[in-house]
KETI-858514 format. One record per residue: residue in three letters; x, y, z of N, C-alpha, C in turn. Coordinates in Angstrom, 3 decimals, decimal comma, always signed. Last residue first. Example, Ala and Ser with C-alpha at 12.3 -4.5 7.8 and 13.67 -1.06 7.14 Angstrom:
<nuza 'SER' <+12,850 -2,250 +7,080> <+13,670 -1,060 +7,140> <+12,900 +0,030 +7,870>>
<nuza 'ALA' <+13,190 -5,690 +7,800> <+12,300 -4,500 +7,800> <+13,200 -3,300 +7,800>>
REM end
This chain:
<nuza 'ALA' <+1,824 -6,928 +13,057> <+3,290 -6,859 +13,132> <+3,757 -7,472 +14,435>>
<nuza 'PRO' <-0,809 -8,768 +11,448> <-0,302 -7,998 +12,579> <+1,223 -8,021 +12,605>>
<nuza 'ILE' <-1,574 -8,356 +8,055> <-1,028 -9,256 +9,071> <-0,489 -8,394 +10,212>>
<nuza 'GLY' <-4,068 -8,101 +5,478> <-3,248 -7,542 +6,536> <-2,723 -8,630 +7,453>>
<nuza 'SER' <-4,321 -8,252 +1,895> <-4,620 -8,744 +3,244> <-3,681 -8,050 +4,239>>
<nuza 'THR' <-5,574 -8,101 -1,406> <-4,881 -7,426 -0,298> <-5,305 -8,023 +1,034>>
<nuza 'MET' <-7,118 -8,954 -3,454> <-5,737 -9,436 -3,454> <-4,922 -8,863 -2,292>>
<nuza 'SER' <-9,553 -7,716 -3,157> <-9,499 -9,175 -2,992> <-8,074 -9,702 -2,951>>
<nuza 'SER' <-8,883 -5,003 -3,697> <-9,362 -5,417 -2,376> <-9,197 -6,920 -2,161>>
<nuza 'VAL' <-8,283 -5,129 -6,399> <-7,231 -4,741 -5,452> <-7,618 -5,172 -4,040>>
<nuza 'GLN' <-10,858 -5,845 -7,361> <-9,706 -6,719 -7,571> <-8,588 -6,401 -6,588>>
<nuza 'ASN' <-12,406 -3,643 -6,575> <-12,735 -4,977 -6,076> <-11,569 -5,940 -6,249>>
<nuza 'ILE' <-11,176 -1,518 -8,034> <-11,155 -1,537 -6,561> <-11,431 -2,930 -6,021>>
<nuza 'ASN' <-9,437 -2,997 -10,894> <-10,427 -2,128 -10,257> <-10,357 -2,283 -8,732>>
<nuza 'LEU' <-6,529 -2,846 -13,014> <-7,295 -3,473 -11,935> <-8,291 -2,476 -11,366>>
<nuza 'ASN' <-5,071 -1,379 -14,863> <-5,591 -2,684 -15,290> <-6,433 -3,386 -14,229>>
<nuza 'ASN' <-3,692 +0,904 -14,284> <-5,048 +1,062 -14,825> <-5,675 -0,259 -15,248>>
<nuza 'GLY' <-1,849 +1,639 -11,267> <-2,055 +0,924 -12,526> <-3,485 +1,067 -13,011>>
<nuza 'THR' <-1,566 +2,723 -8,784> <-1,749 +3,657 -9,893> <-1,944 +2,968 -11,239>>
<nuza 'PHE' <-2,485 +2,330 -5,539> <-2,249 +1,560 -6,753> <-2,561 +2,465 -7,930>>
<nuza 'ILE' <-1,120 +3,607 -2,646> <-1,959 +3,944 -3,806> <-1,526 +3,070 -4,981>>
<nuza 'CYS' <-1,222 +3,237 +0,936> <-0,699 +2,856 -0,362> <-1,658 +3,322 -1,456>>
<nuza 'GLU' <-2,330 +4,285 +3,237> <-1,042 +3,604 +3,339> <-0,397 +3,388 +1,976>>
<nuza 'ILE' <-4,395 +6,569 +4,862> <-3,927 +6,061 +3,576> <-2,518 +5,493 +3,734>>
<nuza 'PHE' <-6,468 +5,683 +7,511> <-5,199 +6,319 +7,155> <-4,699 +5,728 +5,842>>
<nuza 'GLY' <-8,711 +4,133 +8,105> <-8,901 +5,479 +7,610> <-7,637 +6,227 +7,229>>
<nuza 'ASP' <-7,647 +1,626 +8,808> <-8,419 +2,404 +9,785> <-8,518 +3,871 +9,391>>
<nuza 'ALA' <-5,761 +1,954 +6,089> <-5,798 +1,164 +7,318> <-6,461 +2,025 +8,378>>
<nuza 'PHE' <-6,362 +1,910 +2,557> <-6,415 +2,606 +3,833> <-6,420 +1,606 +4,984>>
<nuza 'ILE' <-5,350 +2,374 -0,628> <-5,489 +1,317 +0,380> <-5,320 +2,000 +1,733>>
<nuza 'GLY' <-6,721 +3,918 -3,496> <-6,083 +4,043 -2,200> <-6,373 +2,835 -1,326>>
<nuza 'ILE' <-6,116 +3,876 -6,816> <-6,902 +3,181 -5,792> <-6,128 +3,254 -4,482>>
<nuza 'GLY' <-5,361 +7,115 -8,146> <-5,472 +5,668 -8,274> <-6,393 +5,093 -7,220>>
<nuza 'SER' <-2,954 +9,745 -8,506> <-4,349 +9,285 -8,527> <-4,350 +7,775 -8,703>>
<nuza 'ILE' <-0,695 +12,081 -7,087> <-0,952 +10,713 -7,538> <-2,448 +10,439 -7,489>>
<nuza 'GLN' <+1,674 +14,666 -7,321> <+0,267 +14,304 -7,156> <+0,000 +12,960 -7,810>>
<nuza 'GLY' <+5,016 +13,901 -5,992> <+4,037 +14,587 -6,828> <+2,612 +14,159 -6,529>>
<nuza 'SER' <+6,569 +12,586 -4,162> <+6,967 +12,504 -5,573> <+5,937 +13,120 -6,515>>
<nuza 'PRO' <+5,336 +12,961 -1,690> <+6,665 +13,543 -1,898> <+7,122 +13,499 -3,363>>
<nuza 'THR' <+1,908 +13,629 -2,725> <+2,937 +12,776 -2,145> <+4,290 +13,462 -2,326>>
<nuza 'VAL' <-1,457 +14,402 -2,814> <-0,115 +14,985 -2,794> <+0,842 +14,063 -2,042>>
<nuza 'PHE' <-3,738 +13,014 -5,029> <-3,233 +12,973 -3,660> <-1,778 +13,454 -3,673>>
<nuza 'ASN' <-5,476 +13,027 -7,300> <-4,482 +14,090 -7,075> <-4,020 +14,170 -5,625>>
<nuza 'GLU' <-7,881 +10,982 -5,900> <-7,560 +11,860 -7,027> <-6,563 +12,929 -6,583>>
<nuza 'VAL' <-8,700 +7,650 -5,155> <-8,092 +8,901 -4,715> <-7,678 +9,697 -5,957>>
<nuza 'ALA' <-11,171 +5,242 -4,405> <-10,473 +6,018 -5,420> <-9,912 +7,282 -4,780>>
<nuza 'ALA' <-10,567 +2,926 -1,732> <-11,348 +3,990 -2,361> <-10,498 +4,672 -3,423>>
<nuza 'PHE' <-10,769 +0,482 +0,833> <-10,262 +0,856 -0,486> <-11,165 +1,921 -1,087>>
<nuza 'THR' <-9,548 -0,723 +4,018> <-10,611 -0,256 +3,126> <-9,949 +0,289 +1,858>>
<nuza 'LEU' <-8,651 -2,846 +6,710> <-8,342 -2,294 +5,394> <-9,602 -1,886 +4,639>>
<nuza 'GLN' <-9,218 -4,189 +9,019> <-8,928 -2,759 +9,157> <-8,728 -2,075 +7,801>>
<nuza 'SER' <-9,397 -6,865 +8,354> <-10,645 -6,150 +8,620> <-10,442 -4,642 +8,793>>
<nuza 'THR' <-6,703 -7,676 +8,240> <-7,450 -7,456 +7,005> <-8,721 -6,644 +7,236>>
<nuza 'VAL' <-4,723 -5,844 +10,620> <-5,434 -7,051 +10,191> <-6,307 -6,684 +8,989>>
<nuza 'VAL' <-1,439 -4,351 +10,478> <-2,897 -4,270 +10,610> <-3,492 -5,621 +10,219>>
<nuza 'GLY' <+1,201 -4,881 +10,064> <+0,863 -3,963 +11,147> <-0,626 -3,784 +11,362>>
<nuza 'GLN' <+1,642 -5,115 +6,601> <+2,089 -5,519 +7,922> <+1,743 -4,449 +8,949>>
<nuza 'MET' <-0,212 -6,041 +3,943> <+0,057 -4,869 +4,767> <+0,402 -5,338 +6,183>>
<nuza 'ILE' <+0,364 -7,469 +0,879> <+0,259 -7,772 +2,302> <+0,688 -6,540 +3,089>>
<nuza 'ILE' <-0,930 -8,373 -2,158> <-0,459 -7,225 -1,395> <-0,687 -7,558 +0,079>>
<nuza 'GLU' <-0,259 -10,545 -4,890> <-0,752 -10,346 -3,529> <-0,127 -9,099 -2,929>>
<nuza 'ASP' <-1,485 -11,295 -8,252> <-0,463 -10,916 -7,286> <-1,099 -10,689 -5,917>>
<nuza 'PHE' <-3,421 -11,680 -10,139> <-3,187 -12,788 -9,207> <-2,057 -12,495 -8,216>>
<nuza 'ALA' <-3,438 -9,496 -11,825> <-4,625 -9,723 -10,995> <-4,427 -10,841 -9,969>>
<nuza 'ASP' <-0,282 -7,783 -11,655> <-1,158 -8,768 -12,279> <-2,305 -9,038 -11,310>>
<nuza 'LEU' <+0,281 -4,243 -11,291> <+0,250 -5,606 -10,781> <-0,559 -6,493 -11,713>>
<nuza 'GLY' <+1,924 -1,071 -10,949> <+1,236 -2,069 -11,764> <+1,346 -3,452 -11,156>>
<nuza 'LYS' <+2,849 +0,769 -9,070> <+2,590 +1,236 -10,430> <+1,902 +0,203 -11,314>>
<nuza 'ILE' <+2,201 +1,751 -5,879> <+2,328 +0,542 -6,698> <+1,935 +0,941 -8,120>>
<nuza 'ILE' <+3,590 +3,659 -3,283> <+3,011 +3,682 -4,621> <+3,263 +2,334 -5,302>>
<nuza 'ASP' <+2,876 +4,653 +0,112> <+3,615 +3,854 -0,859> <+2,860 +3,844 -2,186>>
<nuza 'VAL' <+2,937 +7,640 +2,036> <+2,168 +6,682 +1,251> <+3,089 +5,964 +0,253>>
<nuza 'LYS' <+3,796 +9,515 +3,807> <+4,664 +8,359 +3,596> <+3,980 +7,267 +2,775>>
<nuza 'ARG' <+1,790 +11,378 +4,086> <+2,995 +11,788 +3,359> <+3,933 +10,608 +3,078>>
<nuza 'GLY' <-0,536 +10,965 +5,564> <-0,341 +10,223 +4,324> <+0,901 +10,580 +3,543>>
<nuza 'ASN' <-0,798 +12,077 +8,035> <-1,265 +12,884 +6,905> <-1,035 +12,203 +5,552>>
<nuza 'PRO' <+0,218 +10,155 +9,834> <-1,130 +10,687 +10,036> <-1,675 +11,475 +8,846>>
<nuza 'ASN' <+2,388 +8,256 +10,058> <+1,795 +8,579 +8,763> <+0,411 +9,224 +8,912>>
<nuza 'ASN' <+3,402 +7,166 +12,387> <+4,270 +8,056 +11,613> <+3,690 +8,467 +10,263>>
<nuza 'GLY' <+2,534 +5,360 +14,357> <+1,861 +6,643 +14,175> <+2,657 +7,646 +13,374>>
<nuza 'ALA' <+4,948 +3,925 +16,624> <+4,067 +3,837 +15,466> <+3,457 +5,227 +15,281>>
<nuza 'GLN' <+8,430 +4,289 +17,564> <+6,991 +4,438 +17,771> <+6,244 +4,026 +16,510>>
<nuza 'ASP' <+11,105 +4,759 +16,967> <+10,768 +4,205 +18,275> <+9,290 +4,386 +18,609>>
<nuza 'TYR' <+12,000 +5,386 +14,513> <+11,368 +6,475 +15,259> <+10,944 +6,049 +16,657>>
<nuza 'ILE' <+13,085 +2,891 +13,883> <+13,865 +4,106 +13,646> <+13,319 +5,250 +14,491>>
<nuza 'TYR' <+11,113 +1,027 +14,341> <+12,266 +1,050 +15,251> <+13,135 +2,294 +15,054>>
<nuza 'ASN' <+7,767 +1,346 +14,348> <+8,920 +1,751 +13,559> <+10,110 +1,904 +14,495>>
<nuza 'TYR' <+5,065 -0,786 +14,389> <+6,084 -0,143 +15,230> <+7,332 +0,110 +14,389>>
<nuza 'ALA' <+2,309 -0,011 +12,289> <+3,426 -0,903 +12,629> <+4,459 -0,124 +13,439>>
<nuza 'PHE' <+0,562 +2,171 +11,770> <+0,252 +1,204 +12,827> <+1,378 +0,249 +13,189>>
<nuza 'GLN' <+1,545 +3,942 +9,829> <+0,689 +4,459 +10,885> <+0,567 +3,480 +12,056>>
<nuza 'ASP' <+2,953 +2,522 +8,001> <+3,650 +3,608 +8,684> <+2,834 +4,165 +9,841>>
<nuza 'SER' <+2,872 -0,830 +7,607> <+2,000 +0,308 +7,873> <+2,784 +1,370 +8,628>>
<nuza 'LYS' <+4,919 -2,165 +5,202> <+4,785 -1,920 +6,628> <+3,901 -0,695 +6,788>>
<nuza 'PHE' <+4,151 -4,502 +2,633> <+4,267 -3,124 +3,082> <+4,217 -3,096 +4,596>>
<nuza 'PHE' <+5,050 -6,756 +0,173> <+4,880 -6,571 +1,607> <+5,134 -5,110 +1,955>>
<nuza 'LEU' <+3,834 -8,422 -2,545> <+4,361 -7,142 -2,109> <+4,037 -6,966 -0,638>>
<nuza 'LYS' <+4,461 -11,120 -4,527> <+3,932 -10,742 -3,218> <+4,626 -9,457 -2,808>>
<nuza 'ASP' <+3,600 -12,354 -7,762> <+4,409 -11,474 -6,924> <+3,683 -11,241 -5,605>>
<nuza 'ILE' <+3,670 -14,735 -10,182> <+3,015 -14,367 -8,928> <+3,983 -13,563 -8,067>>
<nuza 'SER' <+4,197 -13,466 -13,531> <+4,541 -14,348 -12,413> <+3,865 -13,839 -11,146>>
<nuza 'GLY' <+3,511 -11,544 -15,391> <+3,038 -12,905 -15,601> <+3,427 -13,889 -14,522>>
<nuza 'ASP' <+4,132 -8,932 -14,849> <+5,176 -9,752 -15,453> <+4,761 -11,200 -15,673>>
<nuza 'GLN' <+3,612 -6,146 -13,659> <+2,812 -6,929 -14,596> <+3,780 -7,779 -15,417>>
<nuza 'GLU' <+4,782 -4,410 -11,892> <+5,017 -5,842 -11,686> <+4,085 -6,686 -12,550>>
<nuza 'ASN' <+6,196 -1,288 -12,102> <+5,209 -2,168 -12,727> <+5,608 -3,632 -12,580>>
<nuza 'GLU' <+7,674 -0,523 -8,881> <+7,499 -0,346 -10,314> <+6,501 -1,369 -10,844>>
<nuza 'PHE' <+6,847 +0,820 -5,923> <+6,998 -0,483 -6,565> <+6,687 -0,294 -8,035>>
<nuza 'THR' <+8,237 +3,083 -3,717> <+7,586 +2,929 -5,010> <+7,909 +1,553 -5,562>>
<nuza 'ASN' <+7,713 +4,352 -0,392> <+8,327 +3,397 -1,316> <+7,550 +3,369 -2,624>>
<nuza 'HIS' <+8,135 +6,308 +2,195> <+7,530 +6,455 +0,872> <+8,281 +5,547 -0,114>>
<nuza 'GLY' <+8,260 +4,350 +5,255> <+8,489 +5,513 +4,416> <+7,823 +5,398 +3,064>>
<nuza 'PHE' <+9,677 +1,211 +6,054> <+8,900 +2,376 +6,443> <+9,220 +3,519 +5,493>>
<nuza 'GLY' <+10,092 -0,956 +3,193> <+10,309 -0,576 +4,580> <+9,380 +0,565 +4,946>>
<nuza 'GLY' <+8,771 -3,463 +1,196> <+8,934 -2,027 +1,403> <+9,135 -1,769 +2,878>>
<nuza 'TYR' <+9,709 -6,239 -0,682> <+9,490 -5,696 +0,645> <+9,729 -4,197 +0,658>>
<nuza 'LEU' <+8,578 -8,802 -2,767> <+9,121 -7,452 -2,697> <+8,745 -6,839 -1,352>>
<nuza 'GLU' <+9,112 -11,809 -4,248> <+8,656 -11,193 -3,012> <+9,363 -9,857 -2,890>>
<nuza 'ASP' <+8,066 -13,482 -7,209> <+8,936 -12,541 -6,542> <+8,294 -12,114 -5,228>>
REM end
């Protein structure tokens, strides 16, 4: 499956389905947003995307940044429009873009399955 998230706060339900999935995210901070006619729309992380579950062989692709701009860290009780979320944060140049909330993957696994592509 290929799943695409637009700009804003998207939620990807559990994709632990045994098939190879590719999840595409647009960086709200770095990708040009035609609705707002600019980039830089996520300085406080309020538009963070949520991934509820993945298989270890799935792929996460962040549009608007290159892979070297991505970092990963545990986040606890991060405030989002849908409540407080804990999990593995995916950051682009220090701005949180996505949180993986599944409990079957660790930071190294999420890091190895994530790449960036310029927009």
